[in-house]
C-alpha positions as CSV (number, residue, x, y, z in Angstrom):
1,X,0.0,0.0,0.0
2,X,1.3,3.4,-1.0
3,X,1.1,6.4,1.3
4,X,0.3,9.6,-0.6
5,X,2.6,12.5,0.5
6,X,2.2,16.1,-0.7
7,X,5.2,17.8,-2.3
8,X,5.4,20.2,0.7
9,X,5.7,17.3,3.1
10,X,8.4,15.3,1.3
11,X,11.2,15.5,-1.2
12,X,13.2,13.1,-3.2
13,X,16.8,12.4,-2.3
14,X,19.6,10.8,-4.2
15,X,21.5,8.3,-2.0
16,X,25.2,7.7,-2.3
17,X,28.1,6.4,-0.2
18,X,31.4,7.6,1.0
19,X,33.6,5.3,3.1
20,X,30.6,2.9,3.4
21,X,28.5,5.6,5.0
22,X,25.2,6.7,3.5
23,X,24.8,10.3,2.4
24,X,22.1,12.0,0.3
25,X,21.4,15.2,-1.6
26,X,18.1,16.7,-2.8
27,X,17.4,15.4,-6.3
28,X,16.4,18.9,-7.3
29,X,20.1,19.9,-7.0
30,X,21.4,17.0,-9.1
31,X,21.8,17.9,-12.8
32,X,23.1,14.5,-13.8
33,X,25.1,11.5,-12.7
34,X,28.0,10.4,-14.9
35,X,30.7,7.7,-15.0
36,X,34.1,9.0,-14.0
37,X,35.9,10.2,-17.1
38,X,39.5,11.2,-17.5
39,X,40.1,14.0,-15.0
40,X,42.7,16.7,-15.8
41,X,44.8,17.6,-12.7
42,X,45.2,21.3,-12.0
43,X,48.3,22.5,-10.1
44,X,48.0,24.7,-7.0
45,X,44.5,23.8,-6.0
46,X,43.3,22.3,-2.7
47,X,44.1,18.6,-2.4
48,X,40.4,17.7,-2.5
49,X,39.9,19.3,-5.9
50,X,40.5,16.2,-8.1
51,X,40.7,18.4,-11.2
52,X,38.5,19.4,-14.1
53,X,36.5,17.7,-16.9
54,X,35.0,18.8,-20.1
55,X,31.2,18.1,-19.9
56,X,29.8,18.7,-23.4
57,X,31.9,21.8,-23.8
58,X,31.6,23.2,-20.3
59,X,34.6,23.0,-17.9
60,X,33.5,21.5,-14.6
61,X,35.6,21.3,-11.4
62,X,35.5,18.0,-9.6
63,X,35.6,17.8,-5.8
64,X,36.6,14.5,-4.3
65,X,34.1,14.4,-1.5
66,X,36.1,11.7,0.3
67,X,39.2,13.9,0.4
68,X,37.1,17.0,1.2
69,X,35.9,15.1,4.3
70,X,39.5,14.5,5.3
71,X,39.3,10.7,4.8
72,X,42.1,8.6,3.4
73,X,42.5,8.4,-0.4
74,X,40.7,5.6,-2.2
75,X,41.0,4.6,-5.8
76,X,38.2,5.2,-8.3
77,X,36.3,2.0,-8.9
78,X,33.8,0.9,-11.5
79,X,31.0,1.9,-9.0
80,X,32.4,5.5,-8.6
81,X,30.3,8.3,-10.0
82,X,30.4,12.0,-10.4
83,X,27.3,13.9,-9.3
84,X,26.9,17.1,-11.3
85,X,25.3,19.4,-8.8
86,X,23.8,22.9,-9.0
87,X,25.1,25.5,-6.6
88,X,24.6,29.2,-6.1
89,X,27.5,30.0,-8.5
90,X,27.1,27.3,-11.1
91,X,27.7,23.6,-11.3
92,X,30.4,21.4,-10.0
93,X,31.1,17.7,-9.8
94,X,31.2,15.7,-6.6
95,X,33.1,12.4,-6.9
96,X,31.4,9.7,-4.8
97,X,32.2,6.0,-4.2
98,X,28.8,4.8,-5.4
99,X,25.2,5.8,-5.9
100,X,22.5,3.8,-4.3
101,X,19.0,5.1,-5.2
102,X,16.5,7.9,-5.4
103,X,14.1,7.8,-2.5
104,X,11.2,9.9,-1.1
105,X,11.8,11.4,2.2
106,X,8.8,12.1,4.4
107,X,9.3,15.1,6.7
108,X,8.6,12.9,9.7
109,X,11.9,11.1,9.2
110,X,14.1,14.2,8.8
111,X,16.0,15.4,11.9
112,X,17.9,18.5,12.6
113,X,21.6,18.3,13.3
114,X,22.1,17.7,17.1
115,X,23.0,21.0,18.8
116,X,26.3,19.6,20.0
117,X,27.3,19.5,16.3
118,X,25.4,22.5,14.9
119,X,28.1,25.1,16.0
120,X,31.0,23.2,14.4
121,X,32.1,24.8,11.1
122,X,33.5,21.5,9.9
123,X,30.0,20.0,9.7
124,X,28.4,23.1,8.1
125,X,27.8,21.0,4.9
126,X,25.2,18.9,6.7
127,X,21.7,20.1,6.0
128,X,19.8,17.4,8.0
129,X,19.8,13.8,9.1
130,X,17.5,11.4,7.3
131,X,16.3,8.3,9.2
132,X,16.1,5.5,6.6
133,X,15.3,2.1,8.1
134,X,18.2,1.3,10.3
135,X,20.6,3.9,8.7
136,X,21.0,7.6,9.2
137,X,21.8,9.3,5.9
138,X,23.6,12.7,6.1
139,X,21.8,15.1,3.8
140,X,24.5,17.5,2.3
141,X,24.1,21.1,1.2
142,X,26.3,21.6,-1.9
143,X,26.5,25.4,-1.5
144,X,28.2,24.8,1.9
145,X,30.8,22.6,0.2
146,X,31.5,25.4,-2.2
147,X,31.6,28.0,0.6
148,X,34.2,26.2,2.6
149,X,36.7,26.0,-0.2
């Protein structure tokens, strides 16, 4: 049996993984999902900027989300993808380890960031926490990733 949910009460999220942990982003911010092409390295950029790609004639900067989070480097695998995301000042690519699915989030399963974490600048990219069965997915805010560059 399906539960009807109005658009104001829910939203769709794209689930993905980093270091085996579930994350998600509003599907409305995802322009497309692509396989990882050849990435051109750019000197003198932060270590978490993987480089740039040519996406149908548009140069797109690629952020390695794993490195951005301060996690150890991991090789790109056949499951790796780049999420092309909209942000306030244009698009950018977010390199993730794998994409899981698109799911509808009812507002009843969304939680605010605990107050003990909400003042930490290092977690400013977290928009909310989504309770999804036994997992807690971290909903990211792409504009915050861009702001903290």
